[in-house]
PDB file of N, CA, C and O in Angstrom:
ATOM      1  N   LEU A   1       0.858  -1.021   0.019  1.00  0.00           N
ATOM      2  CA  LEU A   1       0.004  -0.056   0.053  1.00  0.00           C
ATOM      3  C   LEU A   1       0.877   1.177  -0.031  1.00  0.00           C
ATOM      4  O   LEU A   1       1.818   1.264   0.758  1.00  0.00           O
ATOM      5  N   SER A   2       0.659   2.121  -0.894  1.00  0.00           N
ATOM      6  CA  SER A   2       1.383   3.341  -0.955  1.00  0.00           C
ATOM      7  C   SER A   2       0.459   4.501  -0.842  1.00  0.00           C
ATOM      8  O   SER A   2      -0.742   4.352  -1.069  1.00  0.00           O
ATOM      9  N   PRO A   3       0.970   5.663  -0.497  1.00  0.00           N
ATOM     10  CA  PRO A   3       0.026   6.837  -0.430  1.00  0.00           C
ATOM     11  C   PRO A   3      -0.555   7.128  -1.889  1.00  0.00           C
ATOM     12  O   PRO A   3       0.064   6.808  -2.904  1.00  0.00           O
ATOM     13  N   LEU A   4      -1.843   7.787  -1.905  1.00  0.00           N
ATOM     14  CA  LEU A   4      -2.397   8.060  -3.153  1.00  0.00           C
ATOM     15  C   LEU A   4      -1.755   9.248  -3.713  1.00  0.00           C
ATOM     16  O   LEU A   4      -1.359  10.150  -2.975  1.00  0.00           O
ATOM     17  N   ASN A   5      -1.636   9.288  -4.950  1.00  0.00           N
ATOM     18  CA  ASN A   5      -1.128  10.418  -5.723  1.00  0.00           C
ATOM     19  C   ASN A   5      -2.346  11.358  -6.122  1.00  0.00           C
ATOM     20  O   ASN A   5      -3.491  10.916  -6.214  1.00  0.00           O
ATOM     21  N   LYS A   6      -2.034  12.612  -6.340  1.00  0.00           N
ATOM     22  CA  LYS A   6      -3.114  13.532  -6.694  1.00  0.00           C
ATOM     23  C   LYS A   6      -3.797  12.895  -7.986  1.00  0.00           C
ATOM     24  O   LYS A   6      -3.116  12.308  -8.826  1.00  0.00           O
ATOM     25  N   ASN A   7      -5.165  13.040  -8.099  1.00  0.00           N
ATOM     26  CA  ASN A   7      -6.028  12.485  -9.181  1.00  0.00           C
ATOM     27  C   ASN A   7      -5.882  11.003  -9.322  1.00  0.00           C
ATOM     28  O   ASN A   7      -5.950  10.562 -10.469  1.00  0.00           O
ATOM     29  N   SER A   8      -5.686  10.149  -8.316  1.00  0.00           N
ATOM     30  CA  SER A   8      -5.571   8.873  -8.414  1.00  0.00           C
ATOM     31  C   SER A   8      -7.066   8.355  -8.283  1.00  0.00           C
ATOM     32  O   SER A   8      -7.955   9.104  -7.878  1.00  0.00           O
ATOM     33  N   THR A   9      -7.289   7.086  -8.634  1.00  0.00           N
ATOM     34  CA  THR A   9      -8.610   6.427  -8.627  1.00  0.00           C
ATOM     35  C   THR A   9      -8.803   5.492  -7.481  1.00  0.00           C
ATOM     36  O   THR A   9      -7.972   4.597  -7.326  1.00  0.00           O
ATOM     37  N   VAL A  10      -9.769   5.600  -6.695  1.00  0.00           N
ATOM     38  CA  VAL A  10     -10.066   4.735  -5.572  1.00  0.00           C
ATOM     39  C   VAL A  10     -11.161   3.731  -5.722  1.00  0.00           C
ATOM     40  O   VAL A  10     -12.224   4.171  -6.163  1.00  0.00           O
ATOM     41  N   SER A  11     -11.092   2.497  -5.441  1.00  0.00           N
ATOM     42  CA  SER A  11     -12.151   1.588  -5.507  1.00  0.00           C
ATOM     43  C   SER A  11     -12.816   1.478  -4.178  1.00  0.00           C
ATOM     44  O   SER A  11     -12.116   1.244  -3.193  1.00  0.00           O
ATOM     45  N   LEU A  12     -14.195   1.637  -4.055  1.00  0.00           N
ATOM     46  CA  LEU A  12     -14.812   1.565  -2.767  1.00  0.00           C
ATOM     47  C   LEU A  12     -15.740   0.432  -2.651  1.00  0.00           C
ATOM     48  O   LEU A  12     -16.289  -0.026  -3.653  1.00  0.00           O
ATOM     49  N   PRO A  13     -15.933  -0.025  -1.517  1.00  0.00           N
ATOM     50  CA  PRO A  13     -16.875  -1.209  -1.361  1.00  0.00           C
ATOM     51  C   PRO A  13     -18.254  -0.750  -1.839  1.00  0.00           C
ATOM     52  O   PRO A  13     -18.591   0.419  -1.655  1.00  0.00           O
ATOM     53  N   SER A  14     -19.038  -1.599  -2.426  1.00  0.00           N
ATOM     54  CA  SER A  14     -20.432  -1.149  -2.878  1.00  0.00           C
ATOM     55  C   SER A  14     -21.318  -0.648  -1.772  1.00  0.00           C
ATOM     56  O   SER A  14     -22.237   0.112  -2.078  1.00  0.00           O
ATOM     57  N   ALA A  15     -21.121  -1.028  -0.393  1.00  0.00           N
ATOM     58  CA  ALA A  15     -21.936  -0.689   0.506  1.00  0.00           C
ATOM     59  C   ALA A  15     -21.724   0.885   0.855  1.00  0.00           C
ATOM     60  O   ALA A  15     -22.531   1.461   1.585  1.00  0.00           O
ATOM     61  N   MET A  16     -20.638   1.529   0.318  1.00  0.00           N
ATOM     62  CA  MET A  16     -20.299   2.880   0.646  1.00  0.00           C
ATOM     63  C   MET A  16     -20.819   3.723  -0.577  1.00  0.00           C
ATOM     64  O   MET A  16     -20.749   4.951  -0.520  1.00  0.00           O
ATOM     65  N   MET A  17     -21.315   3.119  -1.633  1.00  0.00           N
ATOM     66  CA  MET A  17     -21.644   3.933  -2.787  1.00  0.00           C
ATOM     67  C   MET A  17     -23.131   4.282  -2.642  1.00  0.00           C
ATOM     68  O   MET A  17     -23.989   3.409  -2.772  1.00  0.00           O
ATOM     69  N   GLN A  18     -23.408   5.446  -2.397  1.00  0.00           N
ATOM     70  CA  GLN A  18     -24.754   6.147  -2.221  1.00  0.00           C
ATOM     71  C   GLN A  18     -24.839   7.410  -3.189  1.00  0.00           C
ATOM     72  O   GLN A  18     -24.048   8.347  -3.078  1.00  0.00           O
ATOM     73  N   ASN A  19     -25.757   7.377  -4.057  1.00  0.00           N
ATOM     74  CA  ASN A  19     -25.911   8.604  -4.926  1.00  0.00           C
ATOM     75  C   ASN A  19     -26.249   9.781  -4.126  1.00  0.00           C
ATOM     76  O   ASN A  19     -27.006   9.706  -3.158  1.00  0.00           O
ATOM     77  N   GLY A  20     -25.701  10.864  -4.516  1.00  0.00           N
ATOM     78  CA  GLY A  20     -26.005  12.130  -3.903  1.00  0.00           C
ATOM     79  C   GLY A  20     -25.357  12.414  -2.556  1.00  0.00           C
ATOM     80  O   GLY A  20     -25.733  13.361  -1.866  1.00  0.00           O
ATOM     81  N   SER A  21     -24.355  11.568  -2.176  1.00  0.00           N
ATOM     82  CA  SER A  21     -23.676  11.713  -0.810  1.00  0.00           C
ATOM     83  C   SER A  21     -22.236  11.970  -1.038  1.00  0.00           C
ATOM     84  O   SER A  21     -21.699  11.783  -2.130  1.00  0.00           O
ATOM     85  N   SER A  22     -21.629  12.397   0.006  1.00  0.00           N
ATOM     86  CA  SER A  22     -20.307  12.744  -0.017  1.00  0.00           C
ATOM     87  C   SER A  22     -19.525  11.742   0.994  1.00  0.00           C
ATOM     88  O   SER A  22     -20.050  11.340   2.033  1.00  0.00           O
ATOM     89  N   LEU A  23     -18.212  11.379   0.583  1.00  0.00           N
ATOM     90  CA  LEU A  23     -17.449  10.450   1.461  1.00  0.00           C
ATOM     91  C   LEU A  23     -16.134  11.095   1.560  1.00  0.00           C
ATOM     92  O   LEU A  23     -15.541  11.468   0.548  1.00  0.00           O
ATOM     93  N   ILE A  24     -15.662  11.237   2.732  1.00  0.00           N
ATOM     94  CA  ILE A  24     -14.335  11.750   3.017  1.00  0.00           C
ATOM     95  C   ILE A  24     -13.401  10.656   3.360  1.00  0.00           C
ATOM     96  O   ILE A  24     -13.682   9.851   4.248  1.00  0.00           O
ATOM     97  N   MET A  25     -12.181  10.594   2.612  1.00  0.00           N
ATOM     98  CA  MET A  25     -11.290   9.576   2.800  1.00  0.00           C
ATOM     99  C   MET A  25      -9.991  10.165   3.351  1.00  0.00           C
ATOM    100  O   MET A  25      -9.408  11.110   2.819  1.00  0.00           O
ATOM    101  N   ALA A  26      -9.567   9.515   4.494  1.00  0.00           N
ATOM    102  CA  ALA A  26      -8.211   9.940   5.015  1.00  0.00           C
ATOM    103  C   ALA A  26      -7.222   8.747   4.966  1.00  0.00           C
ATOM    104  O   ALA A  26      -7.588   7.642   5.368  1.00  0.00           O
ATOM    105  N   GLU A  27      -6.185   8.918   4.562  1.00  0.00           N
ATOM    106  CA  GLU A  27      -4.991   8.054   4.391  1.00  0.00           C
ATOM    107  C   GLU A  27      -3.815   8.388   5.207  1.00  0.00           C
ATOM    108  O   GLU A  27      -3.320   9.505   5.054  1.00  0.00           O
ATOM    109  N   THR A  28      -3.249   7.489   6.137  1.00  0.00           N
ATOM    110  CA  THR A  28      -2.165   7.700   6.920  1.00  0.00           C
ATOM    111  C   THR A  28      -1.044   6.772   6.623  1.00  0.00           C
ATOM    112  O   THR A  28      -1.279   5.568   6.519  1.00  0.00           O
ATOM    113  N   VAL A  29       0.140   7.234   6.481  1.00  0.00           N
ATOM    114  CA  VAL A  29       1.342   6.356   6.425  1.00  0.00           C
ATOM    115  C   VAL A  29       2.398   6.828   7.427  1.00  0.00           C
ATOM    116  O   VAL A  29       2.797   7.992   7.382  1.00  0.00           O
ATOM    117  N   TYR A  30       2.841   5.999   8.287  1.00  0.00           N
ATOM    118  CA  TYR A  30       3.803   6.340   9.240  1.00  0.00           C
ATOM    119  C   TYR A  30       4.928   5.287   9.377  1.00  0.00           C
ATOM    120  O   TYR A  30       4.666   4.102   9.585  1.00  0.00           O
ATOM    121  N   ARG A  31       6.135   5.739   9.257  1.00  0.00           N
ATOM    122  CA  ARG A  31       7.336   4.892   9.487  1.00  0.00           C
ATOM    123  C   ARG A  31       7.725   5.024  10.958  1.00  0.00           C
ATOM    124  O   ARG A  31       7.887   6.127  11.480  1.00  0.00           O
ATOM    125  N   TYR A  32       7.869   3.875  11.606  1.00  0.00           N
ATOM    126  CA  TYR A  32       8.222   3.948  13.045  1.00  0.00           C
ATOM    127  C   TYR A  32       9.551   3.089  13.319  1.00  0.00           C
ATOM    128  O   TYR A  32       9.668   1.935  12.908  1.00  0.00           O
ATOM    129  N   ASN A  33      10.450   3.700  13.984  1.00  0.00           N
ATOM    130  CA  ASN A  33      11.612   2.990  14.495  1.00  0.00           C
ATOM    131  C   ASN A  33      11.503   2.784  15.960  1.00  0.00           C
ATOM    132  O   ASN A  33      11.324   3.762  16.687  1.00  0.00           O
ATOM    133  N   SER A  34      11.604   1.510  16.481  1.00  0.00           N
ATOM    134  CA  SER A  34      11.459   1.162  17.775  1.00  0.00           C
ATOM    135  C   SER A  34      12.645   1.713  18.566  1.00  0.00           C
ATOM    136  O   SER A  34      13.781   1.686  18.093  1.00  0.00           O
ATOM    137  N   VAL A  35      12.367   2.225  19.803  1.00  0.00           N
ATOM    138  CA  VAL A  35      13.557   2.514  20.590  1.00  0.00           C
ATOM    139  C   VAL A  35      14.012   1.255  21.398  1.00  0.00           C
ATOM    140  O   VAL A  35      15.080   1.258  22.010  1.00  0.00           O
ATOM    141  N   LEU A  36      13.191   0.205  21.382  1.00  0.00           N
ATOM    142  CA  LEU A  36      13.542  -1.007  21.819  1.00  0.00           C
ATOM    143  C   LEU A  36      13.978  -2.014  20.666  1.00  0.00           C
ATOM    144  O   LEU A  36      13.256  -2.949  20.320  1.00  0.00           O
ATOM    145  N   GLY A  37      15.051  -1.780  20.177  1.00  0.00           N
ATOM    146  CA  GLY A  37      15.578  -2.480  19.047  1.00  0.00           C
ATOM    147  C   GLY A  37      15.757  -4.075  19.243  1.00  0.00           C
ATOM    148  O   GLY A  37      16.120  -4.766  18.290  1.00  0.00           O
ATOM    149  N   PHE A  38      15.513  -4.586  20.402  1.00  0.00           N
ATOM    150  CA  PHE A  38      15.531  -6.051  20.561  1.00  0.00           C
ATOM    151  C   PHE A  38      14.212  -6.701  20.175  1.00  0.00           C
ATOM    152  O   PHE A  38      14.165  -7.918  19.992  1.00  0.00           O
ATOM    153  N   LEU A  39      13.053  -5.863  20.034  1.00  0.00           N
ATOM    154  CA  LEU A  39      11.706  -6.365  19.690  1.00  0.00           C
ATOM    155  C   LEU A  39      11.746  -6.609  18.221  1.00  0.00           C
ATOM    156  O   LEU A  39      11.308  -7.680  17.802  1.00  0.00           O
ATOM    157  N   PHE A  40      12.244  -5.690  17.367  1.00  0.00           N
ATOM    158  CA  PHE A  40      12.299  -5.858  16.058  1.00  0.00           C
ATOM    159  C   PHE A  40      13.316  -4.940  15.492  1.00  0.00           C
ATOM    160  O   PHE A  40      13.437  -3.842  16.035  1.00  0.00           O
ATOM    161  N   SER A  41      14.058  -5.232  14.486  1.00  0.00           N
ATOM    162  CA  SER A  41      14.955  -4.226  13.909  1.00  0.00           C
ATOM    163  C   SER A  41      14.500  -3.574  12.713  1.00  0.00           C
ATOM    164  O   SER A  41      13.653  -4.175  12.052  1.00  0.00           O
ATOM    165  N   GLY A  42      14.905  -2.456  12.314  1.00  0.00           N
ATOM    166  CA  GLY A  42      14.508  -1.698  11.172  1.00  0.00           C
ATOM    167  C   GLY A  42      13.400  -0.939  11.356  1.00  0.00           C
ATOM    168  O   GLY A  42      13.015  -0.682  12.497  1.00  0.00           O
ATOM    169  N   THR A  43      12.768  -0.499  10.279  1.00  0.00           N
ATOM    170  CA  THR A  43      11.640   0.507  10.234  1.00  0.00           C
ATOM    171  C   THR A  43      10.339  -0.238   9.993  1.00  0.00           C
ATOM    172  O   THR A  43      10.225  -0.958   9.001  1.00  0.00           O
ATOM    173  N   MET A  44       9.385  -0.092  10.844  1.00  0.00           N
ATOM    174  CA  MET A  44       8.174  -0.691  10.625  1.00  0.00           C
ATOM    175  C   MET A  44       7.157   0.330   9.938  1.00  0.00           C
ATOM    176  O   MET A  44       7.058   1.462  10.412  1.00  0.00           O
ATOM    177  N   ARG A  45       6.404  -0.047   8.833  1.00  0.00           N
ATOM    178  CA  ARG A  45       5.634   0.978   8.118  1.00  0.00           C
ATOM    179  C   ARG A  45       4.204   0.567   8.671  1.00  0.00           C
ATOM    180  O   ARG A  45       3.816  -0.600   8.624  1.00  0.00           O
ATOM    181  N   MET A  46       3.471   1.566   9.181  1.00  0.00           N
ATOM    182  CA  MET A  46       2.076   1.393   9.493  1.00  0.00           C
ATOM    183  C   MET A  46       1.275   2.292   8.641  1.00  0.00           C
ATOM    184  O   MET A  46       1.642   3.431   8.354  1.00  0.00           O
ATOM    185  N   THR A  47       0.143   1.741   8.233  1.00  0.00           N
ATOM    186  CA  THR A  47      -0.765   2.497   7.337  1.00  0.00           C
ATOM    187  C   THR A  47      -2.299   2.246   7.852  1.00  0.00           C
ATOM    188  O   THR A  47      -2.654   1.246   8.475  1.00  0.00           O
ATOM    189  N   SER A  48      -3.062   3.236   7.511  1.00  0.00           N
ATOM    190  CA  SER A  48      -4.474   3.262   7.767  1.00  0.00           C
ATOM    191  C   SER A  48      -5.209   4.096   6.714  1.00  0.00           C
ATOM    192  O   SER A  48      -4.726   5.129   6.251  1.00  0.00           O
ATOM    193  N   THR A  49      -6.441   3.581   6.346  1.00  0.00           N
ATOM    194  CA  THR A  49      -7.342   4.273   5.588  1.00  0.00           C
ATOM    195  C   THR A  49      -8.694   4.345   6.247  1.00  0.00           C
ATOM    196  O   THR A  49      -9.199   3.305   6.669  1.00  0.00           O
ATOM    197  N   SER A  50      -9.265   5.405   6.358  1.00  0.00           N
ATOM    198  CA  SER A  50     -10.659   5.423   6.958  1.00  0.00           C
ATOM    199  C   SER A  50     -11.573   6.240   6.100  1.00  0.00           C
ATOM    200  O   SER A  50     -11.130   7.088   5.326  1.00  0.00           O
ATOM    201  N   TYR A  51     -12.804   5.993   6.233  1.00  0.00           N
ATOM    202  CA  TYR A  51     -13.978   6.701   5.375  1.00  0.00           C
ATOM    203  C   TYR A  51     -14.955   7.310   6.432  1.00  0.00           C
ATOM    204  O   TYR A  51     -15.291   6.738   7.469  1.00  0.00           O
ATOM    205  N   ARG A  52     -15.358   8.530   6.034  1.00  0.00           N
ATOM    206  CA  ARG A  52     -16.400   9.032   6.931  1.00  0.00           C
ATOM    207  C   ARG A  52     -17.388   9.818   5.933  1.00  0.00           C
ATOM    208  O   ARG A  52     -16.976  10.402   4.930  1.00  0.00           O
ATOM    209  N   ARG A  53     -18.761   9.764   6.328  1.00  0.00           N
ATOM    210  CA  ARG A  53     -19.672  10.523   5.542  1.00  0.00           C
ATOM    211  C   ARG A  53     -19.665  11.879   6.198  1.00  0.00           C
ATOM    212  O   ARG A  53     -19.383  12.015   7.389  1.00  0.00           O
ATOM    213  N   SER A  54     -19.993  12.921   5.369  1.00  0.00           N
ATOM    214  CA  SER A  54     -20.168  14.283   5.853  1.00  0.00           C
ATOM    215  C   SER A  54     -21.544  14.460   6.642  1.00  0.00           C
ATOM    216  O   SER A  54     -22.518  13.778   6.325  1.00  0.00           O
ATOM    217  N   ARG A  55     -21.595  15.328   7.609  1.00  0.00           N
ATOM    218  CA  ARG A  55     -22.832  15.426   8.376  1.00  0.00           C
ATOM    219  C   ARG A  55     -23.632  16.585   8.039  1.00  0.00           C
ATOM    220  O   ARG A  55     -23.254  17.729   8.290  1.00  0.00           O
ATOM    221  N   LEU A  56     -24.801  16.290   7.438  1.00  0.00           N
ATOM    222  CA  LEU A  56     -25.900  17.302   7.353  1.00  0.00           C
ATOM    223  C   LEU A  56     -25.420  18.548   6.430  1.00  0.00           C
ATOM    224  O   LEU A  56     -25.849  19.674   6.681  1.00  0.00           O
ATOM    225  N   VAL A  57     -24.611  18.345   5.463  1.00  0.00           N
ATOM    226  CA  VAL A  57     -24.138  19.319   4.636  1.00  0.00           C
ATOM    227  C   VAL A  57     -24.306  18.966   3.195  1.00  0.00           C
ATOM    228  O   VAL A  57     -24.517  17.799   2.863  1.00  0.00           O
ATOM    229  N   ASP A  58     -24.217  19.945   2.321  1.00  0.00           N
ATOM    230  CA  ASP A  58     -24.202  19.485   0.878  1.00  0.00           C
ATOM    231  C   ASP A  58     -23.032  18.745   0.546  1.00  0.00           C
ATOM    232  O   ASP A  58     -22.011  18.831   1.229  1.00  0.00           O
ATOM    233  N   PRO A  59     -23.134  17.919  -0.609  1.00  0.00           N
ATOM    234  CA  PRO A  59     -21.842  17.282  -0.931  1.00  0.00           C
ATOM    235  C   PRO A  59     -20.662  18.000  -1.043  1.00  0.00           C
ATOM    236  O   PRO A  59     -20.702  19.124  -1.545  1.00  0.00           O
ATOM    237  N   ILE A  60     -19.475  17.459  -0.599  1.00  0.00           N
ATOM    238  CA  ILE A  60     -18.250  18.223  -0.571  1.00  0.00           C
ATOM    239  C   ILE A  60     -17.462  17.918  -1.901  1.00  0.00           C
ATOM    240  O   ILE A  60     -17.195  16.756  -2.205  1.00  0.00           O
ATOM    241  N   PRO A  61     -17.108  18.956  -2.661  1.00  0.00           N
ATOM    242  CA  PRO A  61     -16.375  18.752  -3.891  1.00  0.00           C
ATOM    243  C   PRO A  61     -14.907  18.191  -3.579  1.00  0.00           C
ATOM    244  O   PRO A  61     -14.253  18.548  -2.599  1.00  0.00           O
ATOM    245  N   ARG A  62     -14.512  17.348  -4.456  1.00  0.00           N
ATOM    246  CA  ARG A  62     -13.104  16.810  -4.384  1.00  0.00           C
ATOM    247  C   ARG A  62     -12.076  17.949  -4.517  1.00  0.00           C
ATOM    248  O   ARG A  62     -12.188  18.758  -5.439  1.00  0.00           O
ATOM    249  N   VAL A  63     -11.183  18.023  -3.713  1.00  0.00           N
ATOM    250  CA  VAL A  63     -10.033  19.001  -3.808  1.00  0.00           C
ATOM    251  C   VAL A  63      -8.913  18.357  -4.584  1.00  0.00           C
ATOM    252  O   VAL A  63      -8.570  17.197  -4.357  1.00  0.00           O
ATOM    253  N   SER A  64      -8.361  19.090  -5.474  1.00  0.00           N
ATOM    254  CA  SER A  64      -7.274  18.450  -6.278  1.00  0.00           C
ATOM    255  C   SER A  64      -6.098  19.314  -6.082  1.00  0.00           C
ATOM    256  O   SER A  64      -5.031  19.038  -6.631  1.00  0.00           O
TER     257      SER A  64
END
């Protein structure tokens, strides 16, 4: 998994597809080096992607 680039295409689960609604996607990528090197060596890459619906507002246009 790599960070999304500007104007990239995202595939969503069908349950999230609702006509006339907005969906906000947040993607996080974090590289972590443990201070306790005996647990694991090197850099650990952590990623997370989350989706939220906007609340009681008009659809939010995509920012490019």
